[in-house]
C-alpha angles and dihedrals in degrees: 000000000000132000117294141191125212116240121200115192149136128295094200115115094193096075129114114285091237089072092051091049091052091050091051091048091048090055091053093048093050095050091046087056092049097254129131126196140243111203142156096281099242126142100208137072121359089338091062093040096054093043092048090049094051092046092047089054092050096255130142121262127188117187125198115195136164115244093241089062090051089054091058090047099248092131118113106244095203097058109095096184098065122154118202117208135178102231143031089240091058089048093054092046093053094042094062097037113115097351128141094224145340118246118193122199124187116295147135135269094309092054092046092048091052091047095049093047089055092046091050090048091049091048089055095044096251093116122031106176127108118278115206128189116206098211098197112181090355091291095152097043095103091047091050089050090051092052089049089053090051089053095043091051093046099250086122135020123257089248090062089069086076097057087106143024121228122215130176100201131049090228090067095059098097093048089051092050094046094045097041112134112256108245115235117273089232104036092166087077089067100029092100138013 
C-alpha cells in the first residue's frame, strides 16, 4: 500500500459545481504525485467526486465508514478497500492514522468537526502532519477570520495560527504539504497561556 493523505469533505450533492470540480482536480493532482486517499467512504458529494477522481486516475482509495451509514446506502460502491466501523470516533481515528497530511475541502458540521479534532490534536502534539484547507470560492474565509479572532482575543496563541495552510487551488496542495511549518517537538509548552 502506498502513501496516502486523509481527505475530509462534504457528502452533499446539492452544492455548487465549482466545489465538485475542485475535488476532481484534487484527486488528479494527488495521484500524479503518487498519493492515494483515505476518506469517509461516501459515494455522494465531494466525497464521491474525490474518490471517483482518484480511482479514475488509477490511484488508491481507502474508505472508512460507520455501519449505520452503510445501512442507509451512503457507501461508495466502487471503493474496494472499505473499512466498516461501529462509531464516528473509530472512523476519525482510522482516517488520520498513518497519513502524510490531512486535506479539508468545504463541508458541513461533520467536516468541521473532523477538522477541529485534528487541529486540537495537532495543537496538543497528538498529530504532527500538515493540515491543508482547500479554500475553494473563499469557503473557509469566515472560519479563518474566527480563528484570527480567537488568537487576537487570547483564546489561542499566535503560533496556533499556523496549525494549517490555506490554498485556493488544488494544484497548490503538494507545495502546501511540502512547505508546511514543522510543529514544535514539545507543543505542550505552547498549548495554553
